[in-house]
N, C-alpha and C positions, 0 to 999 in steps of 0.2 A: 356300349356303345360298337359298333363293329368293327374288328380288326383282319386285315386277313395281308397275308403276304402274296396273293394272287393280283394280278392286277384288277381296274373296273376299268370301265367301256364306254366308248362312244358309238354308238352304230348307225350310220346311213341306210336307210334302207328307199328300194324303192319297187312298188307293190309290195309284189310278196317275200320279195329277196333283200335279203342282206348285201347293199351292193359295199360296203365298207365300214371296217371295223380299225378304231382305233386306241391301245392299249393308253391306261389310267394310271400314274403312281400320284397319292395325295394323302397329305397328313394333316390332323387337325391335333393341335397342341393347346391345353389348357392349364392354366396354372400347375407348369411343372412337369407334367406328365399328357403322354399319349392320349386321346381320348375317342380317335377314329382314326382309320387308317384303312389303304389297300396298297399293293405293291411293295416294290423294293423302295426301302426305306433310307438304307445305305449308300448305294450308289451314286457318287456325286455328282450333283445335277449343277450345271451351270446357269449362274443367275441374270449373267446379260442386263438387261434397264431393271430387271427386279432389283439389282442393287443399290439403285438411284437414291433410294431416302438416308440409307448407310455413307453411300459418296458424297451427300449435300452434309455430312456431320462436319467435317471438317473445314465444310464452308463457312459453317456459322460459328464451331470454333474458334474461327482465323478474326472472326467479328468485321469480316468484307461486306458484308448486306447494311451494317450501320455506316462503317466507316465510307460507303461507297453512295449510300443515300437507296440502296434498293428498294422500291415499292414492294405490298407484299406480294402482288405477282409476279412480278419479277420473281423473288424469292423463291414462293411457289413452283417457280419455270426450272430452278435447278435440280427440279427433282423430275423432270418432265419428260416426256416423249413424248410431244406436242405435235400438233396437225400437221405444222408447213405454213399455218393461216398466214395472212397479211398482219394480224394482230400478234400472235406468235413470233413472226418476222421483225416489227415494229420492238416487240419489248427486246428480244434477247440485242441489235441493232441499240437499245437504250442503254441496257447494263455494259454493252463495251465502250460508250461512248464515257459514261458513269467513271467504268475504271480509266479511261484513255487509254484506251487500246484501239487496233485497227480488226477488223472483222478476218484480216488475214493471219492474226495467228491463231485461229480456230483450228485444231487439227482432226473436225471430225470429219471433215469430209463433205460430200454432200448425194440428197437422195431425192427421188421423187416426194411429193410431200405425201403423206399417210393418209390423209382423208381425199377419197376418190373426187367429192365434188371439188373441193381445193383444186385438186388437180387439173382437172377438167377448166374450171375457170381460168387458171394461169396458161392453160394451153390455148382455149380460146384468145387470151388479152396478149397471146405472145411475149409473155413474163419469162425469164430463163433464172429458176431456182438454183440455190448452192448452197455455199455453208452455212447461212443465214437460215432456213429453212430447215436444216438438218434435224431431224426430231430430237438431236441430243446437244443444241445449239448452246439453251440454258444450262445442262448439265456441265460444259465446257466455259461457259463463258464465267461461272462461279469457281471453275479449277483455279482459272487464271486468277477471280480476284482474290483465291484465297493465295495466290503464291504470290503475288505485289504485296497482300496485305502483310503477309510474313518477311518480306524482303529477300525472295528468290525469285531463282528466275523462271519469268512468265512462260517465255519461249518452249521451254522443255515440260511443260507442266502434265504433259501426256506419258511423261519416260518412267517408267517400273521405277526404275529406282531413284525418282524424283520424292523429294520428303512430303509431298502433296501424296501421292499415291501410294507411298511407303503408310501414312495417316490413313487413307482408307484401309488397307488391310487389318491394320492394327484393329479402326473400328470392325470391321467384321471379324474377327477372331473374337472381339470382345459379344458383339449382339448374338451371334453362331453358336458359340461355346469351343469352336473349334480353332487347335492352335494354329497360329500364323505359319507354323512348318508345312501345316498336315492341310492348309488350302490350297486348291488346284488350283493354278494359274492358266490363266491363257490372252488371249487379245482378241478386244470386244470389234464389233463394227466399226465403232466410232474411232480405234485406233489407241484406248486407254486399257488397261489390266481392267480383265475382266476374274470372280472371283468362281470354284465350287466347291461346294460342300452338300453334304447327305440331306436329302429332303425334311426329315425331321428337325435338321438344325437350321433350316430355313423358317421352317413353322416357328419355331423359339424363338428364330432372330426377331421377326415382326410380330412376333406377340408382346417380344420387349420393347419394342419398336413403340408401338402403339399404346403403353401404357408407363410413361416414362419415368412412374413410382417405381422400376426396376430396375430404372437406370443408374448408376452409381454418380454419386457426387453433384459436380455443378454441369456433368454431362446433361444432365436430364433435361437443365437449361432451353439447351440445344435443341433436345430433340424433341420438346414439347413445341418449342416456336416453330419447328420446321412442320410437324406434324397439325400445328394449328395455323400454317397460311398452306398450307396443302388443302385442308377442309374446306377454309373458307374461299381458295379457290380452285376447285378441283379442274377447271377448263384448261390450267394451265398445266396439269400433266397431263392429259393427251387431248379428250378434242367432247364437242356437243355430243357425237352418235357413236363415240367409241366408250369400251366397256369401262376402264376405271372409272371416266368422269363418270357416267351414268350410274353407277355403284355408288357411287358416294356422295354424290346429288340425293338420288334417292332414299339413302339413310341417313341425313343430314350430318353425313361427316361418321358419322357412329362406325362405320368401315371405309378404310384404308387401304387400295386397292392399286397395285403398282405390277402391274404385265412385264415379261422378257421374250426377248424373240424365240423362237422356236420351243413353245409351247410351255411357256410359265408364268404362273402369276402367286405373287403372294398378297394374304390379304390380313390386317391384323384388324381385330375388334377394340374400338377407344378405351381405355380404364377397366377390361375385361380381364385381359392377362392371356390373353385368343390367340393364337395364330393358323392364319392356314396353307399349304404350299401344297401348290399340284404341277405335275408335269405329265404333259400329252409325250408321247416316247418316242410319235413319229414328226413333231415340232408343229402341228398341224394345229392352226389358227381356228377354222371353224371347228374344231373339235375343243378347243380349251375355252372359248366363250361357252360354246353350250353349257358345256359340263362347269363350270363354274357359277353358272346362271343356277343350274338345278342342282347344285350340293350347296349354296348359300338360300336357296328354295327350302331345301330340305332339312338344313338346319334353322330356320326361322328366322335366317338374319337381313332376308330381304324379302317384299312383298313381289308377288308373281308378277303383277303387276307392270313393276318398272324394269324388269329385265325379260319381257313379254318379247323382243327381238331376237332374243337368242334361243327361249324355253317359254314353252314346248315349241319346237322349230320346224315347221311346214318346209317342205321342198317343193316348190312349184316349176311348172314348164316355163317355158318364156311367152305362152300362151296368157299366164294366168292360172293354172287350175292343179290344185295340189296332184304330186304323183309321187312323195315319200316322206321322209321324217328323219331328225334326227333325234336319236331317244338315247338316253343313259343308263349304264346298270352302274350304278352305286353298288 
């Protein structure tokens, strides 16, 4: 299969002209080697929310989901970048109530719901969203639960020197194969540490996560449990109209997809030691979903009808007439 140091591209046309171009780097990792790639695989890429499956590991390893009686939906939302829908908000409230802490402890801030229809309904209802509706509230609730389970200070769970964040760093090193001291650290939009590693290492990490047999010792049980609750409840990872949920549902959980901000997605193929990592260099969401859908179709990992919302993608005028397209150069 092709490998090139030149980037792949997403082109947006209007009439006969290419109106915009988005450069893409991607890597397909299978059974210990790169089998297909384009672009820069060595430049560190910030995971953003694509790191959530790995940040969930220390939560499950702490025993918190069982100690606090989390449902499978609640457990799956620890991995989520959810829509902020009423159901997602109620799930976060339930998690915090079971832990016995206030929502005031959440450090994720708040933003308008990611799903446009949810946002518009809240506006019509005059509902004021906050940190509970933040897409990261499930992850943060899980981090608080792990701190409580370990007898650690839950108020400082988001600080880089907190034991929970140090466990996250160790797990990132284990799965990516990058030593802790070489992982580039930053602060995510939700105020917790985020990680940057080369794209090839990101593909390796999600390949191992999706195939727990690759994981050493008892850790494999926690990883398998995370994987299974996510496969059973993909709507808690994103939302019914968003890429991660649609792809996981369409493949019956064979694919585990997790997007991050600024044009990042990692996708693992369950039990096949295969992982995919994609970075859109300009951070464009339109390009990310279109390219990921096209690549998955090209690899015969998803039926084209399931991802038709993104690929092939036409551009219509506001009157509904086709005027261009979003096309991929893989």
